[in-house]
C-alpha positions as CSV (number, residue, x, y, z in Angstrom):
1,S,28.0,-6.7,-44.2
2,M,27.7,-3.1,-43.0
3,V,25.8,-4.2,-39.9
4,F,28.8,-6.1,-38.8
5,A,31.1,-3.2,-39.7
6,G,29.0,-0.8,-37.8
7,A,28.8,-3.0,-34.7
8,F,32.5,-3.7,-34.8
9,S,33.3,0.0,-35.3
10,I,31.5,0.8,-32.1
11,M,33.2,-2.1,-30.3
12,S,36.6,-0.9,-31.6
13,A,35.8,2.6,-30.3
14,I,34.9,1.2,-26.9
15,M,38.0,-0.9,-26.7
16,H,40.2,2.1,-27.8
17,A,38.4,4.2,-25.1
18,K,39.2,1.7,-22.4
19,F,42.7,0.6,-23.5
20,T,44.0,3.9,-24.8
21,V,42.0,7.0,-24.0
22,D,41.4,5.9,-20.4
23,E,45.1,5.2,-19.8
24,Y,46.3,8.6,-20.9
25,V,43.8,10.6,-18.9
26,G,44.2,11.3,-15.2
27,K,46.3,9.5,-12.7
28,R,46.8,6.4,-14.9
29,A,49.0,8.4,-17.2
30,I,51.6,8.7,-14.4
31,L,51.8,5.0,-14.1
32,L,51.8,4.5,-17.9
33,F,54.7,7.0,-18.3
34,S,56.7,5.2,-15.7
35,Y,56.9,2.0,-17.8
36,P,60.4,1.3,-19.1
37,G,59.3,1.0,-22.8
38,S,59.0,4.0,-25.1
39,R,55.7,5.8,-25.1
40,G,55.3,5.4,-28.8
41,S,55.7,1.6,-28.7
42,I,53.2,1.3,-25.9
43,L,50.7,3.3,-27.9
44,F,51.5,1.2,-31.0
45,A,50.9,-2.0,-29.1
46,K,47.6,-0.9,-27.7
47,C,46.3,0.5,-31.0
48,S,47.5,-2.4,-33.1
49,L,46.0,-5.0,-30.7
50,V,42.6,-3.4,-31.0
51,F,42.9,-2.8,-34.8
52,V,43.9,-6.4,-35.5
53,F,41.3,-7.9,-33.1
54,T,38.5,-5.8,-34.6
55,T,39.5,-6.6,-38.2
56,L,39.8,-10.3,-37.7
57,A,36.6,-10.6,-35.5
58,C,34.6,-8.7,-38.1
59,I,35.9,-10.8,-41.0
60,L,35.2,-14.0,-39.1
61,C,31.7,-13.1,-38.0
62,N,30.7,-11.9,-41.4
63,I,32.0,-15.1,-43.1
64,V,30.3,-17.3,-40.6
65,A,27.0,-15.4,-40.9
66,V,27.0,-15.5,-44.7
67,L,27.9,-19.2,-44.7
68,I,25.1,-20.1,-42.3
69,F,22.6,-18.1,-44.3
70,A,23.9,-19.7,-47.5
71,F,23.5,-23.1,-46.0
72,F,19.9,-22.6,-45.0
73,S,19.1,-20.7,-48.2
74,N,20.3,-23.6,-50.3
75,I,18.3,-26.1,-48.2
76,F,15.1,-24.2,-47.9
77,G,15.3,-22.1,-51.1
78,I,15.1,-18.7,-49.4
79,L,16.9,-16.9,-52.2
80,P,16.0,-17.3,-55.9
81,V,19.6,-18.2,-56.7
82,S,21.5,-20.8,-54.6
83,F,24.8,-20.0,-53.1
84,A,27.7,-21.3,-55.0
85,L,31.4,-21.6,-54.1
86,S,32.2,-19.2,-56.9
87,M,30.6,-16.5,-54.7
88,L,33.1,-17.1,-51.9
89,P,35.9,-14.8,-53.1
90,S,33.4,-11.9,-53.2
91,V,32.3,-12.7,-49.7
92,L,35.9,-12.8,-48.5
93,S,36.8,-9.5,-50.1
94,I,33.7,-7.7,-48.8
95,S,34.4,-9.2,-45.3
96,G,38.0,-7.9,-45.5
97,I,36.8,-4.5,-46.5
98,C,34.3,-4.3,-43.7
99,G,36.8,-5.5,-41.2
100,L,39.4,-2.9,-42.1
101,L,36.7,-0.2,-42.3
102,S,35.4,-1.0,-38.8
103,A,38.9,-0.9,-37.4
104,S,39.7,2.4,-39.1
105,M,36.5,4.0,-37.9
106,G,37.5,2.9,-34.4
107,L,40.8,4.7,-34.7
108,V,39.2,7.9,-35.9
109,A,36.7,7.8,-33.0
110,M,39.6,7.2,-30.6
111,R,41.3,10.4,-31.8
112,V,38.1,12.4,-31.1
113,G,37.9,10.8,-27.6
114,F,41.6,11.5,-27.0
115,W,41.1,15.1,-28.0
116,K,38.2,15.6,-25.7
117,K,39.8,13.4,-23.0
118,S,36.5,11.6,-22.7
119,L,35.3,8.0,-23.0
120,A,31.8,9.1,-23.9
121,A,33.1,11.3,-26.7
122,T,34.9,8.3,-28.2
123,I,31.7,6.2,-28.3
124,V,29.6,9.1,-29.6
125,A,32.1,9.8,-32.4
126,A,32.0,6.1,-33.4
127,V,28.2,6.1,-33.5
128,I,28.2,9.3,-35.6
129,L,30.8,7.8,-38.0
130,V,28.8,4.6,-38.4
131,V,25.6,6.5,-39.1
132,L,27.3,8.8,-41.6
133,L,29.5,6.3,-43.4
134,S,27.5,3.0,-43.3
135,Q,25.0,4.1,-45.9
136,I,27.6,5.5,-48.2
137,I,29.8,2.4,-47.9
138,S,27.0,-0.1,-48.3
139,N,26.0,1.7,-51.5
140,F,29.6,1.4,-52.7
141,L,29.8,-2.3,-51.8
142,Q,26.6,-2.9,-53.8
143,Y,28.0,-1.3,-57.0
144,S,31.7,-1.7,-57.0
145,I,34.4,-3.3,-54.9
146,A,37.0,-1.0,-56.5
147,I,35.2,2.1,-55.1
148,S,34.9,0.4,-51.7
149,L,38.7,-0.3,-51.8
150,I,39.3,3.4,-52.4
151,G,37.0,4.3,-49.5
152,M,38.8,1.8,-47.3
153,G,42.2,3.1,-48.4
154,V,41.1,6.7,-47.5
155,L,40.0,5.6,-44.0
156,L,43.1,3.5,-43.5
157,A,45.3,6.4,-44.5
158,A,43.3,8.6,-42.1
159,G,43.8,6.1,-39.3
160,L,47.5,5.9,-40.0
161,L,47.8,9.7,-40.0
162,I,45.8,9.9,-36.8
163,F,48.0,7.2,-35.1
164,M,51.2,9.0,-36.2
165,E,49.9,12.4,-34.9
166,L,48.8,10.8,-31.7
167,S,52.1,9.0,-31.2
168,S,53.9,12.3,-31.6
169,K,51.5,13.9,-29.1
170,V,52.0,11.1,-26.6
171,N,55.8,11.3,-26.8
172,K,55.5,15.0,-25.8
173,M,53.0,14.5,-23.0
174,E,53.9,15.2,-19.5
175,A,52.3,13.4,-16.6
176,I,50.7,15.8,-14.2
């Protein structure tokens, strides 16, 4: 599960770097600020698109991977216990947690890249976040979904605060 969350976190950071950070750095900012819509709504659209895409893609890929593994495990007896439909709610909840975690880590990495005005900083921040948080989160997922929900809530709150701060900053920016 965390393999998908880590991969999708980095993908989210790359998408944020190209769709958001790259747009607000340099000459593209002049064009972006000339759009008739409000700056905050443009930023919201970009960030929410990446957030929703990352979350849904991570959830879908995780569920498909687990179902394929469960199918072959039940046929060939790979695991000592066969996969039952009663395990599906747990798979769905863990997939949802991983999807939201990966999207939130992408938002945090985007803020670092925005601060440094660098695409590379966004990606490096995502890799560092994945390395630091993946081990902690995978241990939480192993023991308790409630603790994982708390961790996900903290990262979601951090992502929301980052977005609100960034939206305020973008509304005050001047195109140079």
